[in-house]
C-alpha beads as a LAMMPS data file, in Angstrom:
LAMMPS data file: protein, C-alpha beads

220 atoms
219 bonds

1 atom types
1 bond types

-500.0 500.0 xlo xhi
-500.0 500.0 ylo yhi
-500.0 500.0 zlo zhi

Masses

1 110.0

Atoms # bond

1 1 1 29.980 -271.514 -128.851
2 1 1 30.612 -273.157 -132.471
3 1 1 30.175 -272.061 -135.995
4 1 1 28.598 -275.361 -137.799
5 1 1 31.563 -276.529 -139.370
6 1 1 31.766 -279.749 -138.540
7 1 1 35.458 -280.817 -138.071
8 1 1 35.065 -284.685 -139.029
9 1 1 32.887 -287.506 -137.701
10 1 1 33.353 -289.886 -134.829
11 1 1 32.269 -293.492 -134.120
12 1 1 30.089 -294.269 -131.233
13 1 1 32.042 -297.050 -129.648
14 1 1 29.722 -297.575 -126.095
15 1 1 26.369 -296.077 -125.511
16 1 1 24.870 -297.130 -121.802
17 1 1 21.460 -296.168 -120.616
18 1 1 20.822 -295.138 -117.098
19 1 1 16.756 -294.213 -117.247
20 1 1 16.020 -291.792 -119.398
21 1 1 19.983 -290.297 -119.643
22 1 1 22.735 -291.758 -121.598
23 1 1 26.471 -291.855 -121.841
24 1 1 28.383 -291.884 -124.939
25 1 1 31.583 -292.707 -125.653
26 1 1 33.045 -291.704 -129.037
27 1 1 36.157 -292.091 -130.883
28 1 1 37.063 -289.277 -133.389
29 1 1 38.277 -290.304 -137.267
30 1 1 40.550 -286.958 -136.772
31 1 1 43.146 -285.894 -134.171
32 1 1 41.655 -284.490 -131.152
33 1 1 44.843 -285.544 -128.822
34 1 1 44.492 -282.544 -126.774
35 1 1 40.422 -282.905 -125.678
36 1 1 40.312 -281.822 -122.029
37 1 1 37.369 -283.112 -119.245
38 1 1 35.061 -280.544 -119.033
39 1 1 35.403 -278.932 -122.831
40 1 1 32.645 -278.459 -124.712
41 1 1 32.158 -280.971 -128.066
42 1 1 29.103 -280.198 -130.446
43 1 1 27.777 -283.866 -131.335
44 1 1 25.741 -284.018 -134.275
45 1 1 24.562 -280.378 -133.332
46 1 1 24.057 -281.430 -129.565
47 1 1 26.376 -279.370 -126.937
48 1 1 27.817 -281.815 -124.866
49 1 1 30.855 -281.759 -121.678
50 1 1 33.240 -284.067 -121.920
51 1 1 33.458 -286.396 -118.823
52 1 1 36.529 -288.187 -119.736
53 1 1 39.156 -287.894 -122.274
54 1 1 42.114 -290.486 -123.544
55 1 1 43.742 -290.448 -126.604
56 1 1 41.319 -293.171 -128.286
57 1 1 38.307 -290.564 -127.680
58 1 1 36.016 -289.209 -125.289
59 1 1 32.783 -289.644 -122.912
60 1 1 30.011 -287.277 -122.586
61 1 1 27.143 -287.737 -120.448
62 1 1 23.832 -286.790 -121.883
63 1 1 20.526 -285.863 -119.631
64 1 1 17.036 -287.000 -120.234
65 1 1 15.931 -283.608 -120.974
66 1 1 18.878 -283.568 -123.968
67 1 1 17.697 -287.024 -124.971
68 1 1 14.158 -285.554 -125.162
69 1 1 14.817 -282.754 -127.661
70 1 1 17.544 -284.206 -130.144
71 1 1 18.186 -287.607 -131.456
72 1 1 20.829 -288.910 -129.828
73 1 1 18.501 -291.093 -127.791
74 1 1 17.872 -293.146 -131.236
75 1 1 22.121 -293.451 -131.524
76 1 1 23.306 -297.091 -131.405
77 1 1 26.957 -298.471 -130.913
78 1 1 28.816 -298.175 -134.044
79 1 1 26.870 -295.154 -135.348
80 1 1 29.030 -292.034 -136.972
81 1 1 27.953 -288.362 -135.464
82 1 1 29.531 -284.813 -136.161
83 1 1 32.222 -283.527 -134.219
84 1 1 33.133 -279.820 -133.803
85 1 1 35.292 -278.480 -131.036
86 1 1 34.337 -275.340 -129.384
87 1 1 35.095 -272.041 -131.322
88 1 1 37.961 -270.309 -130.179
89 1 1 39.048 -266.037 -129.907
90 1 1 41.152 -266.819 -132.758
91 1 1 39.353 -268.627 -135.050
92 1 1 37.642 -267.466 -138.445
93 1 1 33.978 -267.447 -138.077
94 1 1 32.595 -269.442 -140.779
95 1 1 29.638 -270.629 -140.710
96 1 1 26.929 -268.485 -138.229
97 1 1 27.060 -268.921 -134.396
98 1 1 25.802 -272.297 -133.586
99 1 1 24.698 -273.129 -129.692
100 1 1 24.363 -276.642 -129.729
101 1 1 21.111 -276.366 -128.218
102 1 1 19.115 -278.012 -130.179
103 1 1 15.533 -276.414 -130.957
104 1 1 13.393 -280.127 -132.309
105 1 1 14.206 -282.867 -134.471
106 1 1 13.309 -283.042 -138.334
107 1 1 13.302 -285.377 -140.705
108 1 1 14.352 -285.765 -144.146
109 1 1 11.404 -285.976 -146.256
110 1 1 13.441 -286.233 -149.831
111 1 1 17.055 -286.618 -150.891
112 1 1 18.292 -286.341 -154.503
113 1 1 21.403 -286.183 -156.254
114 1 1 21.725 -283.004 -158.399
115 1 1 25.178 -282.589 -160.619
116 1 1 27.786 -282.941 -157.900
117 1 1 25.641 -281.914 -155.112
118 1 1 22.853 -283.377 -152.761
119 1 1 19.694 -281.917 -152.172
120 1 1 17.556 -282.816 -149.367
121 1 1 14.318 -281.564 -147.724
122 1 1 13.401 -281.526 -143.855
123 1 1 10.338 -281.383 -142.458
124 1 1 10.001 -280.009 -138.950
125 1 1 7.380 -278.676 -136.125
126 1 1 5.531 -275.669 -138.161
127 1 1 6.345 -273.794 -134.869
128 1 1 9.908 -273.727 -135.684
129 1 1 9.375 -272.557 -139.056
130 1 1 9.246 -268.507 -138.188
131 1 1 13.090 -268.589 -137.430
132 1 1 13.508 -270.070 -141.073
133 1 1 13.929 -267.607 -143.582
134 1 1 15.148 -268.015 -147.330
135 1 1 18.976 -267.551 -147.884
136 1 1 19.079 -267.881 -143.856
137 1 1 21.197 -269.665 -141.332
138 1 1 20.421 -273.181 -140.445
139 1 1 22.391 -276.174 -138.496
140 1 1 21.320 -279.696 -139.549
141 1 1 22.944 -282.377 -137.611
142 1 1 25.378 -279.338 -136.270
143 1 1 26.152 -278.451 -140.179
144 1 1 25.865 -274.811 -141.246
145 1 1 23.459 -274.991 -144.434
146 1 1 22.247 -272.093 -146.167
147 1 1 18.465 -272.445 -146.468
148 1 1 17.693 -272.720 -150.086
149 1 1 13.798 -272.498 -149.777
150 1 1 11.387 -272.820 -146.716
151 1 1 7.340 -273.389 -146.166
152 1 1 5.382 -273.445 -143.276
153 1 1 6.578 -277.124 -142.154
154 1 1 10.084 -277.594 -143.871
155 1 1 12.754 -276.466 -146.101
156 1 1 15.523 -276.888 -148.049
157 1 1 19.202 -277.295 -148.764
158 1 1 21.852 -278.464 -150.531
159 1 1 25.013 -280.529 -149.299
160 1 1 28.417 -279.672 -151.473
161 1 1 30.804 -282.467 -152.180
162 1 1 33.024 -280.881 -149.506
163 1 1 30.400 -281.074 -146.876
164 1 1 29.226 -284.641 -147.748
165 1 1 32.509 -285.960 -147.972
166 1 1 33.530 -284.249 -144.128
167 1 1 30.198 -284.994 -142.170
168 1 1 27.642 -287.787 -142.191
169 1 1 24.685 -286.054 -143.510
170 1 1 24.803 -288.277 -146.456
171 1 1 24.411 -291.339 -144.878
172 1 1 21.138 -290.443 -143.499
173 1 1 17.992 -291.526 -145.783
174 1 1 14.458 -290.697 -146.211
175 1 1 13.094 -290.759 -143.219
176 1 1 15.875 -290.402 -141.092
177 1 1 15.445 -288.122 -137.918
178 1 1 18.178 -285.048 -137.663
179 1 1 18.919 -282.301 -134.799
180 1 1 17.336 -278.753 -135.837
181 1 1 18.585 -275.728 -134.316
182 1 1 17.234 -272.626 -136.169
183 1 1 19.259 -269.279 -136.635
184 1 1 19.258 -267.601 -132.530
185 1 1 19.625 -264.442 -133.750
186 1 1 15.935 -264.520 -134.609
187 1 1 15.055 -266.273 -131.640
188 1 1 16.282 -263.205 -129.673
189 1 1 14.734 -260.314 -131.947
190 1 1 10.985 -262.503 -131.364
191 1 1 11.961 -262.033 -127.532
192 1 1 13.234 -258.553 -127.676
193 1 1 9.853 -257.646 -129.726
194 1 1 7.559 -259.417 -127.671
195 1 1 8.852 -258.122 -123.912
196 1 1 9.022 -254.495 -125.497
197 1 1 5.119 -254.837 -126.531
198 1 1 4.411 -256.351 -122.937
199 1 1 6.611 -253.274 -121.450
200 1 1 4.500 -251.121 -123.620
201 1 1 0.910 -252.851 -122.959
202 1 1 2.310 -251.944 -119.047
203 1 1 3.618 -248.427 -118.882
204 1 1 0.533 -246.986 -121.462
205 1 1 -0.961 -244.253 -119.670
206 1 1 -4.917 -244.167 -120.669
207 1 1 -6.447 -241.734 -123.509
208 1 1 -8.965 -239.660 -122.385
209 1 1 -12.250 -241.736 -122.138
210 1 1 -16.030 -241.030 -120.900
211 1 1 -15.509 -242.029 -117.718
212 1 1 -11.992 -239.955 -117.211
213 1 1 -14.132 -237.068 -118.829
214 1 1 -16.860 -237.570 -115.621
215 1 1 -14.071 -237.997 -113.255
216 1 1 -12.876 -234.582 -114.212
217 1 1 -16.288 -232.545 -113.700
218 1 1 -17.089 -232.554 -117.186
219 1 1 -20.677 -233.731 -118.188
220 1 1 -23.014 -235.576 -115.339

Bonds

1 1 1 2
2 1 2 3
3 1 3 4
4 1 4 5
5 1 5 6
6 1 6 7
7 1 7 8
8 1 8 9
9 1 9 10
10 1 10 11
11 1 11 12
12 1 12 13
13 1 13 14
14 1 14 15
15 1 15 16
16 1 16 17
17 1 17 18
18 1 18 19
19 1 19 20
20 1 20 21
21 1 21 22
22 1 22 23
23 1 23 24
24 1 24 25
25 1 25 26
26 1 26 27
27 1 27 28
28 1 28 29
29 1 29 30
30 1 30 31
31 1 31 32
32 1 32 33
33 1 33 34
34 1 34 35
35 1 35 36
36 1 36 37
37 1 37 38
38 1 38 39
39 1 39 40
40 1 40 41
41 1 41 42
42 1 42 43
43 1 43 44
44 1 44 45
45 1 45 46
46 1 46 47
47 1 47 48
48 1 48 49
49 1 49 50
50 1 50 51
51 1 51 52
52 1 52 53
53 1 53 54
54 1 54 55
55 1 55 56
56 1 56 57
57 1 57 58
58 1 58 59
59 1 59 60
60 1 60 61
61 1 61 62
62 1 62 63
63 1 63 64
64 1 64 65
65 1 65 66
66 1 66 67
67 1 67 68
68 1 68 69
69 1 69 70
70 1 70 71
71 1 71 72
72 1 72 73
73 1 73 74
74 1 74 75
75 1 75 76
76 1 76 77
77 1 77 78
78 1 78 79
79 1 79 80
80 1 80 81
81 1 81 82
82 1 82 83
83 1 83 84
84 1 84 85
85 1 85 86
86 1 86 87
87 1 87 88
88 1 88 89
89 1 89 90
90 1 90 91
91 1 91 92
92 1 92 93
93 1 93 94
94 1 94 95
95 1 95 96
96 1 96 97
97 1 97 98
98 1 98 99
99 1 99 100
100 1 100 101
101 1 101 102
102 1 102 103
103 1 103 104
104 1 104 105
105 1 105 106
106 1 106 107
107 1 107 108
108 1 108 109
109 1 109 110
110 1 110 111
111 1 111 112
112 1 112 113
113 1 113 114
114 1 114 115
115 1 115 116
116 1 116 117
117 1 117 118
118 1 118 119
119 1 119 120
120 1 120 121
121 1 121 122
122 1 122 123
123 1 123 124
124 1 124 125
125 1 125 126
126 1 126 127
127 1 127 128
128 1 128 129
129 1 129 130
130 1 130 131
131 1 131 132
132 1 132 133
133 1 133 134
134 1 134 135
135 1 135 136
136 1 136 137
137 1 137 138
138 1 138 139
139 1 139 140
140 1 140 141
141 1 141 142
142 1 142 143
143 1 143 144
144 1 144 145
145 1 145 146
146 1 146 147
147 1 147 148
148 1 148 149
149 1 149 150
150 1 150 151
151 1 151 152
152 1 152 153
153 1 153 154
154 1 154 155
155 1 155 156
156 1 156 157
157 1 157 158
158 1 158 159
159 1 159 160
160 1 160 161
161 1 161 162
162 1 162 163
163 1 163 164
164 1 164 165
165 1 165 166
166 1 166 167
167 1 167 168
168 1 168 169
169 1 169 170
170 1 170 171
171 1 171 172
172 1 172 173
173 1 173 174
174 1 174 175
175 1 175 176
176 1 176 177
177 1 177 178
178 1 178 179
179 1 179 180
180 1 180 181
181 1 181 182
182 1 182 183
183 1 183 184
184 1 184 185
185 1 185 186
186 1 186 187
187 1 187 188
188 1 188 189
189 1 189 190
190 1 190 191
191 1 191 192
192 1 192 193
193 1 193 194
194 1 194 195
195 1 195 196
196 1 196 197
197 1 197 198
198 1 198 199
199 1 199 200
200 1 200 201
201 1 201 202
202 1 202 203
203 1 203 204
204 1 204 205
205 1 205 206
206 1 206 207
207 1 207 208
208 1 208 209
209 1 209 210
210 1 210 211
211 1 211 212
212 1 212 213
213 1 213 214
214 1 214 215
215 1 215 216
216 1 216 217
217 1 217 218
218 1 218 219
219 1 219 220
């Protein structure tokens, strides 16, 4: 579990492809001396398990499923990525709950400087739009952001100077892809409601019908 408050960035120092799968080696640009094999790290919004750890960085395997649903397959040696280590119970919970399980890939449609901040419009699959609400939370490349506006097929956010300086988001340009994770609460609510309706349908007792009246001896 993560918060979307990126700790810093790292550089992809090695990338190996094994068919549809990848192995990434990343050198963080901040101190991570206590990184251990097996722990989870959010890389551009994708939750990965550390397979090797050293003072200079860490390695992680990327499954074919993760490659197909994220931008990690587009990464190249030398690319900069956002990094966040897993939430600890004693940490303050800023941002919002981020699982690191990407819903899909969006694309930057517009990018404008507005005084000190930057405006981004990001297009995405219309099926994900129902989970996005104005002033709700969304994770873009692992960065927790507030939705300023949204319509079917896109949403808009602002990147403040602090976020721009500590993440790789502003290194992206119009046309670049980004990883999108919508707020998990909305998905759970939708699931519970749909399941509840199915249960009600399965357990609902039939009302009084003409056939029922006949079966009870009323009429012909």
